[in-house]
C-alpha positions as CSV (number, residue, x, y, z in Angstrom):
1,X,-141.6,199.7,134.2
2,X,-143.0,196.3,133.3
3,X,-141.7,196.8,130.0
4,X,-138.2,197.5,131.4
5,X,-138.5,194.7,133.6
6,X,-139.2,192.1,130.4
7,X,-136.3,193.3,128.8
8,X,-134.0,192.7,131.4
9,X,-135.5,188.9,131.8
10,X,-135.0,188.6,128.0
11,X,-131.7,190.0,127.9
12,X,-131.2,187.8,131.4
13,X,-132.6,184.7,129.2
14,X,-130.3,185.4,125.8
15,X,-127.4,185.7,127.7
16,X,-128.3,182.2,129.7
17,X,-129.1,180.7,126.1
18,X,-125.6,181.8,124.7
19,X,-123.7,180.5,128.2
20,X,-125.5,177.3,127.8
21,X,-124.2,176.5,124.5
22,X,-120.7,177.6,125.5
23,X,-121.1,175.3,128.7
24,X,-122.2,172.7,126.3
25,X,-119.4,172.8,124.3
26,X,-116.8,173.5,126.7
27,X,-117.7,170.0,128.6
28,X,-118.0,167.9,125.4
29,X,-114.4,169.4,124.2
30,X,-112.9,168.9,128.0
31,X,-114.3,165.7,129.3
32,X,-116.0,164.1,126.3
33,X,-119.6,164.1,127.4
34,X,-121.9,167.2,127.9
35,X,-123.1,168.1,131.2
36,X,-126.9,168.6,131.1
37,X,-127.1,169.8,134.8
38,X,-124.6,172.4,133.9
39,X,-125.9,173.7,130.7
40,X,-129.6,173.9,132.6
41,X,-127.9,176.1,135.3
42,X,-126.1,177.8,132.9
43,X,-129.2,178.8,131.3
44,X,-131.1,179.9,134.0
45,X,-128.2,181.4,136.5
46,X,-126.7,182.7,133.2
47,X,-123.3,184.7,134.5
48,X,-123.6,183.2,138.1
49,X,-124.1,179.4,136.2
50,X,-121.3,180.1,133.9
51,X,-118.7,181.3,137.0
52,X,-119.7,178.3,138.8
53,X,-119.4,175.9,135.9
54,X,-116.1,177.3,135.1
55,X,-115.1,176.8,139.1
56,X,-116.5,173.2,138.9
57,X,-114.6,171.9,135.6
58,X,-111.1,173.2,136.9
59,X,-111.5,171.3,140.0
60,X,-112.7,168.2,137.8
61,X,-109.6,168.7,135.8
62,X,-107.3,168.5,138.8
63,X,-108.9,165.7,140.1
64,X,-108.4,163.9,136.5
65,X,-104.9,165.1,135.7
66,X,-102.8,162.4,135.6
67,X,-99.5,163.2,136.7
68,X,-96.3,160.9,136.0
69,X,-96.2,157.9,138.6
70,X,-94.3,158.2,141.3
71,X,-90.8,156.6,140.5
72,X,-90.6,152.9,142.4
73,X,-86.9,152.4,143.4
74,X,-86.2,148.5,144.2
75,X,-85.1,148.6,148.1
76,X,-81.3,147.6,148.2
77,X,-80.9,143.8,148.5
78,X,-78.2,143.8,151.1
79,X,-77.0,140.1,151.9
80,X,-75.3,140.1,155.4
81,X,-73.1,136.8,155.9
82,X,-72.9,135.4,159.4
83,X,-69.6,136.0,160.8
84,X,-67.2,132.9,160.0
85,X,-64.4,132.0,161.8
86,X,-61.2,133.3,160.6
87,X,-59.5,130.4,158.9
88,X,-55.8,130.2,158.2
89,X,-54.6,131.7,155.0
90,X,-54.7,129.2,152.0
91,X,-51.1,128.7,150.4
92,X,-52.5,129.4,147.3
93,X,-52.6,133.0,146.3
94,X,-55.3,132.4,143.9
95,X,-58.0,131.4,146.6
96,X,-56.9,134.4,148.5
97,X,-57.7,136.9,146.0
98,X,-61.1,135.4,145.5
99,X,-62.0,135.5,149.1
100,X,-60.7,139.3,148.9
101,X,-63.0,139.8,145.9
102,X,-66.0,138.4,147.6
103,X,-65.1,140.1,150.6
104,X,-64.6,143.4,149.0
105,X,-68.0,143.0,146.7
106,X,-69.7,142.1,150.3
107,X,-68.4,145.5,151.7
108,X,-68.8,147.5,148.5
109,X,-72.6,146.3,148.4
110,X,-73.1,147.2,152.1
111,X,-71.4,150.7,151.6
112,X,-74.3,151.2,148.5
113,X,-72.0,152.9,146.3
114,X,-73.0,151.9,142.8
115,X,-70.3,149.4,141.1
116,X,-69.7,148.1,137.8
117,X,-71.3,144.4,137.7
118,X,-67.9,143.0,135.9
119,X,-65.4,144.1,138.0
120,X,-66.9,146.1,141.1
121,X,-65.2,149.5,140.3
122,X,-67.2,152.3,141.5
123,X,-68.8,153.7,139.1
124,X,-71.4,157.1,138.6
125,X,-74.9,156.6,137.5
126,X,-74.0,158.7,134.6
127,X,-71.2,156.5,133.1
128,X,-71.7,154.7,129.8
129,X,-68.6,152.6,130.6
130,X,-66.7,151.3,133.3
131,X,-63.6,153.1,133.8
132,X,-61.4,150.2,135.2
133,X,-62.8,147.5,132.6
134,X,-64.2,149.4,130.0
135,X,-67.3,147.3,129.6
136,X,-70.5,148.8,128.7
137,X,-72.9,149.6,131.4
138,X,-75.8,151.1,129.4
139,X,-77.8,148.2,127.9
């Protein structure tokens, strides 16, 4: 019986030595640093130490995994003008068009629809060129 127990202990520590070498090489390849505490645990605990190391290293990899950063979208900048007293229509049509353009840009900005920076036409985020003026939207 003592011989049988000695053989079991020798097999246990031989398997522990193999597992300790595996833990050493695995920790160096994954984390670029040896893990002496896990090597010792792997040697003495053998298969149990290997299972514990595998679980702990998986948890460490999950913690250290760098996912793509969250996209940062700038908050829309709304500029609300105070209501001004309505002025009588100016005789020149050019000033009316200018006021209409400013008013339409202000309204379009409030609506939150993407607009062409050149002419103010509604555009899609996938458009390369403006449908109205033809200017290049992607730089």
